C-alpha positions, 0 to 999 in steps of 0.5 A: 617536305622536299626542299630544306634550306640550310643557311651556313655561318662561320661558327665552329658548330656550322658543320654539325648543323649541316650534318644534322640537316643532311641526316634529317633530310635522309630520313624524309627523302628531301633535298638540301640547299646549303646557303650563304649570303655575302656582301661587298663594298667596292672602293671608287677607282679600283680595278678589282671586281670585289663581288666576283672575288667574294662570291668565289670565296663564298662558293669555295667555303660552301664546297669545303663545308659540304665535303667535310660532312657525310652526305649519305644519299642526300642531294646537296646543292649550293647557293650563294647570294649577295645581299641581305640574308632574309631577302635572299631567302625570300627570293630562293623560296620564290624560285625553288619553294622552301619547305623548311629552314634548318639553322644553328641557333647561334649563327655567326655570333660568338657571344656565349650568352646568346641562344639565337644570334643575329642572323638566325634570329632575323631569319626567324623574325623576318621570313614566313617559312617554318624554322628548325633551330638546332642547338650547338653540336646537336646530333640527329636522332629520330623525333619520337616525341614533340612538346607543342606549346601555345597560349591560344588554340586559335590557328587561322593560317591553313598552312602553319601546321603543315610542317608539324603534320608532316613530321608527325606522319614521317616519324610516327611522333607523339605530339603532346599539346600544352595549352598555357592559360596566361593572364589576360587570356580570352575565352576564345584562346581556350578553344583549340583549332580542330586541325591542331587538336588532331595532332594531339597524343595528349593535351595538358592545360596549365596556368602560368605567367608566360608560355615559357614558364609553362614549358619549363614546368612540363619539359622534364616530365615529357622529355621531348625530342623536339619543342614546337611553338608558334611565332605570332604577335601574341604568343610564345615569343611576343617580346623576344621577336621585337629584336633579332637576338635572343639571350639564353637568360630569356629562352634556351632549349637543349632540343631542336626548336620548330617555329611555325609561322603564318597568319595566326 
């Protein structure tokens, strides 16, 4: 895990998210790419190059943001791109190879009831890169314990588990697997993938109406430094992924949320 992409919005917590990403990168010796997308619509007949102006202002904003945090010994580079955030991220990934995206949960949204704002939610939904979503103003601390929740032990992707495997090794973290048996489960769901099983320090099996309810039931007992889930069509956020925003009443967490992706 060498390249970390940090999409920066204009919220008050953007600085805290960037500082978390730099502290995180410092611990694993990774580079940080600070990214911001912009859009512009030029009016017919104007002599002013709006795109150039907005690009310059975007780069200035990124430089100001980076200069406001403690960069430690981390190599930090700036990227600005015109267009859709998710599409731009795909292009950046193709050129640089992005191992992890670290994003603030609310992104550019100022709505207090949102856990994931539109930009952050679209990044989770529309990209195939693992995302680490950081709660507002969360301060970095070593990842000693992870609660990894899922309703199916099937993992078809050969790369989906790589971020978790890497973090487990780098932080010497204990991974507590939580298999939530929900209604309409299949027997194959109860068979845990061998690579997933290798991660476990403990394994708990529970029966709940939803995976989220299972998480709530065990969150206080385990008290993890990180929560980890899969993004798949039949999983933790099955309904939530149908839109780009997630309300706090639907889901929230006060610890970083690692979302693993790939064809499951």
